[in-house]
C-alpha positions in Angstrom: 82.7 67.7 105.9 83.4 70.7 107.5 82.9 74.1 105.7 85.2 76.6 104.7 85.5 79.6 106.9 86.7 82.3 104.6 86.1 84.9 106.9 87.1 85.3 110.6 84.7 86.3 113.1 83.3 89.8 113.6 85.5 92.7 115.0 89.0 93.8 113.7 90.0 90.6 112.3 87.0 90.5 109.8 87.6 94.3 108.9 91.1 93.0 108.1 90.1 90.4 106.0 87.5 92.3 104.0 90.2 95.4 103.2 92.3 92.3 102.0 89.6 90.9 100.0 88.8 94.4 98.6 91.9 95.1 97.2 93.0 91.6 96.2 90.0 91.3 93.7 91.6 94.7 91.8 94.7 93.4 92.3 94.2 90.0 90.8 92.6 91.9 87.5 95.5 93.9 87.4 98.2 90.7 87.7 96.3 89.3 84.7 96.2 91.8 82.3 98.8 94.6 83.1 101.6 93.1 80.9 99.3 93.6 77.5 98.0 96.9 78.8 101.3 98.3 79.2 102.4 96.7 76.0 99.5 97.0 73.6 97.6 100.2 75.1 100.6 102.4 76.1 102.8 101.0 73.4 105.8 100.3 75.7 108.4 97.2 74.6 108.4 94.6 76.7 112.0 94.9 78.0 111.1 98.3 79.0 108.2 97.0 81.1 110.4 94.7 82.7 112.9 97.0 83.5 110.4 99.5 84.6 108.8 97.3 87.0 112.3 95.6 88.5 113.2 99.1 89.1 110.2 100.2 90.5 110.0 97.0 93.2 113.7 97.4 93.9 113.1 100.9 95.4 109.8 100.0 96.9 111.5 97.4 98.6 114.3 99.5 100.0 111.4 102.2 101.2 109.2 99.8 103.0 111.5 99.8 105.9 111.2 103.6 106.8 107.5 103.7 105.9 106.9 100.8 108.1 108.8 102.7 111.1 106.6 105.9 109.7 103.6 103.2 110.8 105.1 102.5 114.0 105.5 106.3 115.2 102.6 108.0 113.5 99.9 105.1 114.2 99.5 102.1 111.8 95.7 103.0 110.8 96.4 106.2 109.6 99.5 105.2 107.6 97.9 102.3 106.1 94.9 104.2 104.7 97.1 107.1 103.5 99.2 104.5 101.8 96.4 102.6 100.4 94.9 106.0 99.1 98.7 106.4 97.3 98.1 103.1 95.7 94.8 103.3 94.3 96.2 107.0 93.0 99.0 105.3 91.6 96.6 102.7 89.7 94.5 105.6 88.5 97.9 107.5 87.0 98.5 104.4 84.9 95.1 105.3 82.8 96.9 108.3 81.9 100.7 106.9 81.3 101.6 107.5 77.5 105.1 106.7 77.7 108.3 104.9 79.7 109.2 108.0 82.0 105.7 108.5 83.5 105.3 104.7 83.3 108.5 104.4 85.9 107.7 107.2 88.0 104.0 105.6 88.2 105.5 102.4 88.8 107.7 103.7 91.7 104.9 105.1 93.4 102.7 102.0 93.3 105.3 99.7 94.1 106.7 101.9 97.3 103.1 102.6 98.4 102.1 98.6 98.2 105.5 98.1 100.0 104.6 100.4 103.1 101.0 99.4 103.0 102.4 95.6 103.8 104.3 96.8 106.6 101.5 99.3 107.9 99.2 96.7 107.9 101.1 93.8 109.7 102.0 96.8 112.4 98.2 97.1 112.4 97.3 93.8 113.2 99.9 93.4 115.7 98.6 96.4 117.6 94.9 94.9 117.4 95.1 91.0 117.4 96.2 89.0 120.5 100.1 87.5 120.0 99.2 84.0 119.9 96.2 84.9 117.3 98.2 86.5 114.9 99.2 83.4 112.6 95.7 82.2 112.4 94.5 85.5 111.5 97.0 85.8 108.7 96.3 82.3 107.5 92.5 83.6 107.1 94.0 86.8 105.2 96.1 84.6 102.6 92.7 82.3 102.1 90.9 85.7 101.5 93.9 87.2 99.3 93.8 83.7 97.4 89.7 84.3 97.1 89.8 87.7 95.9 93.1 87.4 93.4 90.8 84.2 91.5 87.9 86.5 91.2 89.9 89.3 89.9 91.8 87.0 87.5 88.6 85.8 86.2 87.4 89.4 85.5 90.6 89.9 84.0 90.2 87.3 81.7 87.1 88.8 80.5 88.7 92.0 79.6 91.6 89.8 78.0 88.9 88.3 76.1 87.4 91.4 74.7 91.1 92.8 74.0 89.5 96.7 73.7 91.3 99.3 75.3 88.0 100.2 77.1 88.0 96.8 78.8 91.7 97.3 79.7 91.0 100.5 81.2 87.9 99.2 83.0 90.3 96.7 84.9 92.6 99.6 86.1 89.9 101.9 87.0 88.5 98.8 89.2 91.6 97.8 90.8 92.0 102.1 91.6 88.4 101.7 93.4 89.4 98.7 95.3 92.2 100.6 97.2 89.8 103.2 97.9 87.7 100.8 99.4 90.1 99.1 101.3 91.1 102.4 102.6 87.4 103.3 103.7 87.6 99.6 105.4 90.8 100.4 107.2 89.6 103.6 108.5 86.9 101.6 110.3 89.3 99.7 112.3 90.2 101.1 115.9 93.1 103.6 116.1 96.4 101.7 117.4 98.5 104.2 119.5 102.0 105.4 117.8 104.9 104.3 119.7 107.4 106.8 121.0 110.7 106.7 119.1 113.8 105.8 121.2 116.9 107.8 121.1 119.6 105.5 119.3 117.3 103.2 117.7 116.7 105.1 114.1 116.1 102.1 111.6 117.6 100.0 114.0 116.3 97.0 111.9 119.1 97.6 109.3 121.6 96.9 112.0 119.9 93.8 113.4 122.0 91.1 111.4 120.3 88.0 112.9 116.8 89.3 111.7 118.2 90.1 108.3 119.6 86.5 108.2 116.4 85.2 109.0 114.9 87.6 106.2 117.7 86.3 103.7 117.0 82.8 104.4 112.8 83.4 104.1 113.6 85.2 100.5 115.2 81.7 99.6 112.3 79.8 100.6 110.1 82.1 99.1 111.4 81.3 95.4 108.4 79.1 95.2 106.3 81.8 94.6 107.0 82.3 90.8 106.8 78.3 90.3 103.6 78.1 89.4 102.9 81.5 87.5 106.2 81.1 85.3 108.5 78.0 86.1 106.1 75.3 86.0 104.0 76.5 83.0 107.5 76.8 80.9 108.4 73.4 82.1 105.2 72.0 81.5 105.1 73.4 78.0 108.5 72.7 76.8 109.7 69.6 78.7 106.6 67.5 79.2 104.1 65.4 76.8 101.4 66.9 79.3 98.4 69.2 77.7 99.1 73.0 78.2 95.6 73.6 79.8 96.8 71.6 82.6 98.7 74.7 83.4 95.5 76.3 84.5 94.2 73.6 86.3 97.2 73.6 88.6 97.1 77.1 89.4 93.4 76.6 90.4 94.4 73.6 92.4 97.0 75.7 94.4 94.3 78.7 95.4 91.8 76.0 96.2 93.9 74.4 98.3 95.2 77.5 100.2 91.8 78.5 100.5 90.5 75.2 101.9 93.9 74.1 104.3 95.9 77.1 105.2 94.0 78.1 108.5 94.0 74.5 109.4 97.7 74.2 108.3 98.4 77.4 110.6 96.8 75.8 113.8 99.7 73.8 114.0 102.0 76.7 114.3 101.8 78.5 118.0 105.2 80.1 118.8 108.7 80.1 117.7 109.6 76.2 118.1 106.7 75.2 116.3 107.6 77.6 113.8 110.9 76.2 113.1 109.4 72.9 112.9 107.1 74.0 110.3 109.6 75.5 108.1 111.8 72.2 108.4 108.9 70.1 107.2 108.3 72.5 104.3 112.1 72.5 103.4 111.9 68.9 103.3 108.7 68.5 101.1 110.3 70.7 98.7 113.1 68.8 97.1 110.3 65.9 96.9 108.1 68.3 94.7 111.0 69.4 92.8 112.3 65.6 92.1 108.4 64.9 91.0 108.4 68.1 88.8 111.5 66.8 87.3 110.5 63.1 86.5 107.3 64.6 84.8 109.7 65.6 81.9 111.0 62.0 81.7 107.5 60.4 81.5 105.6 59.2 78.3 102.3 60.0 77.5 99.7 63.2 78.2 97.9 61.3 81.3 100.9 59.7 83.0 102.8 63.6 82.8 99.8 65.0 84.1 99.5 62.7 86.9 102.8 63.3 88.1 102.6 67.2 87.8 99.4 67.0 89.9 100.9 65.1 92.5 104.1 67.3 92.4 101.8 70.3 92.9 100.0 68.8 95.8 103.5 68.3 97.6 104.3 71.8 96.6 101.0 73.2 98.2 101.5 71.5 101.5 105.1 72.9 101.4 103.8 76.4 100.6 101.3 76.3 103.4 103.9 75.3 106.4 106.3 77.6 104.8 103.9 80.3 105.4 102.7 79.5 108.8 106.3 79.2 109.8 107.4 82.3 108.5 104.3 84.6 109.8 105.1 83.4 113.2 108.9 84.1 113.2 108.3 87.6 111.3 106.4 88.6 114.3 107.6 86.7 117.2 111.5 88.0 116.3 110.7 91.9 116.1 110.5 94.3 119.1 106.7 94.7 120.1 107.5 98.8 119.6 109.0 98.5 115.9 106.6 95.8 114.3 106.2 98.1 111.1 109.6 98.5 110.6 111.0 95.0 110.9 107.8 93.8 108.8 108.9 96.6 106.3 112.4 94.6 106.2 110.6 91.1 106.6 108.3 91.9 103.3 111.2 92.6 101.3 111.6 88.8 100.9 108.3 88.8 98.8 109.4 91.7 96.9 112.9 90.2 95.9 111.1 86.6 95.3 108.9 88.3 92.8 111.5 90.2 90.9 114.4 88.1 91.0 112.6 84.6 91.3 111.6 84.5 87.4 114.9 85.0 86.3 116.4 82.6 89.0 113.8 79.8 88.1 114.0 80.8 84.3 117.9 79.9 84.5 117.7 76.9 86.8 114.7 75.3 85.3 114.5 76.1 81.6 118.0 76.2 80.9 119.0 73.5 83.0 116.4 70.9 83.4 116.5 68.8 85.8 119.8 69.4 87.4 118.4 72.9 87.9 115.6 71.3 90.0 117.3 69.5 92.1 119.6 72.6 93.1 116.5 74.4 93.6 114.9 71.8 95.9 118.6 71.7 97.7 118.4 75.5 97.9 115.2 75.5 99.9 116.3 72.5 102.0 119.3 74.1 103.2 117.7 77.5 103.8 115.0 75.7 105.9 117.3 73.6 108.4 119.5 76.8 108.5 116.7 78.7 110.2 117.3 76.7 113.2 120.4 78.5 114.1 119.3 81.5 112.7 116.5 81.9 115.2 118.5 80.9 117.9 121.2 83.9 117.3 118.1 86.2 116.7 116.6 85.1 120.1 120.1 85.3 122.1 120.3 89.0 120.4 117.1 90.3 121.3 117.6 89.0 125.0 120.3 91.5 125.3 119.8 95.3 126.3 119.3 97.3 122.8 122.6 98.8 122.9 124.1 95.6 122.8 122.3 94.2 119.7 124.3 93.1 116.6 125.7 96.1 115.1 
């Protein structure tokens, strides 16, 4: 059996993966402990935590576009290093937060720096890696991300078990240090020359309606992101007879599946036509997964319900990997070569929106509506995946015109 290659070959690609691995370990620990840290150590009410984080990520999504433009104009390596340092400083400032206003201020810096860092990294990748190799490398980075998050989540679990203030502070300190390590690794990469600004093109991505439509459709496809962390756990515990521990097992199954097969799945995507086909296949699988999840609530017996949930999760896994590979290819190929950071800043807002609004949407659909909600979710994803073809053709038509004639 072929072994899993977590890191790509030596060179810039491996350094990018190591940078991803370093801060994903810290992020994994942060994700599983942050809510309890802010509530139990800082003393914030859960509603205030949710409000502050939603506000912060909303602002971060908006500012990700100009920060991506900054990466294009000032050089993506230096911008990525500075934003990684800013993220680490924001995490470290959480150690000193003792009230709602300082919490929101720190969260704003954290979310903004994270959004800009993501765009700058994509611009850096585009400048260092050949166009035909980008999707394959992004698959490696996704596998690396999952591995780091899994390790970090385990370390965060130790802190949760300890339950002490010192344990929580250690996790946040580790996350802050992980971004310093990330900055040091990024600094070792070759510099990518900045691109000179073109008169009349200031934040042109905000006027590029075809690319905005592709971004919107991809955001709908990304609603699957909170499924395993929120939607499925709530459904499993409230609507099925499956054992509660299966929630963790399904998460581990997804993480290991992405680590093992994301790179192989991405090999089938080599250009815009294959990316569109991958998204259609992903969209066709999603309703099947939703139907299976819905059926798990009508199955008697813990083992029978568990078996249906595992099968549904496997279909969801394949859909997720196809969607990731297809969207990575489109996000790069539909963006002008001299504006990768700016365009990735907009494209990356899909992840932010899915993380902030996804839980609200999924709670309403799955917990309150039940089976009809699952069917509606599958239908929305199917419609968005098949809408990608016309949207991509529109974007290709617009990109073939002179800059002054792009959609305004």
